[in-house]
C-alpha positions in Angstrom: -0.1 0.2 0.1 1.2 3.4 -0.9 2.9 5.1 2.3 0.5 8.5 1.8 -2.8 6.3 1.2 -2.2 4.0 4.0 -2.0 7.1 6.6 -4.5 9.1 4.8 -7.3 6.0 5.3 -6.3 5.7 8.9 -6.0 9.0 9.9 -8.5 9.0 12.6 -7.0 6.0 14.4 -3.6 7.5 14.2 -5.1 11.0 15.9 -7.1 8.9 18.1 -3.9 7.0 19.6 -1.1 9.4 19.2 -1.7 11.6 22.1 -1.5 8.7 24.8 1.2 7.1 23.0 3.5 9.7 22.7 3.1 10.8 26.4 4.1 7.2 27.3 7.0 7.5 25.1 8.1 10.8 26.5 7.6 9.0 30.1 9.5 5.9 29.3 12.6 7.8 27.9 12.5 10.3 30.7 13.2 7.3 33.0 15.9 5.8 30.9 17.5 8.7 30.1 16.9 9.6 34.3 16.3 13.3 33.1 12.9 14.9 33.4 9.8 14.9 31.2 10.2 18.6 30.4 13.9 18.1 29.2 12.9 15.3 26.9 10.0 17.2 25.7 12.2 19.8 24.4 15.6 18.3 23.6 15.7 17.8 19.7 17.0 14.5 19.5 14.6 12.9 22.1 11.6 14.6 20.2 12.8 12.9 17.1 12.9 9.7 18.8 9.5 10.2 20.5 7.8 11.2 16.8 9.8 8.0 15.4 8.5 5.8 18.3 5.2 7.4 18.0 4.7 7.0 14.6 5.9 3.3 14.5 3.8 2.6 17.4 0.6 4.2 16.0 1.0 2.7 12.3 0.9 -0.8 14.1 -2.4 0.1 16.2 -3.4 1.3 13.1 -2.9 -2.3 11.4 -4.5 -3.7 14.2 -7.3 -1.8 14.4 -8.1 -2.5 10.9 -7.6 -6.4 11.2 -10.2 -6.3 14.1 -12.4 -4.3 11.9 -12.7 -7.0 9.2 -12.9 -9.3 12.0 -16.1 -7.7 13.3 -17.5 -7.2 10.2 -17.1 -10.9 8.9 -18.6 -11.6 11.9 -22.0 -9.5 11.4 -21.8 -10.9 7.9 -22.0 -14.3 9.1 -24.6 -13.4 11.6 -26.8 -11.7 9.0 -26.9 -14.7 6.4 -27.9 -17.3 9.4 
């Protein structure tokens, strides 16, 4: 699937999950670096790491949500056909 097409079709799921995921990643990174959350939030290198990790995790979550939607759709169709 085209990169832009994937994000366009899954933008709702990515927007809905990115804020909590980003917050968790910032807290984890701050703990690993023994720095404050504010430092991690404003340091350019840390922001880049948080951005990349958030993109990766939210993309995986969007894929999992789509798979669950397909399973639910098939279950509803099977129920309708009975």
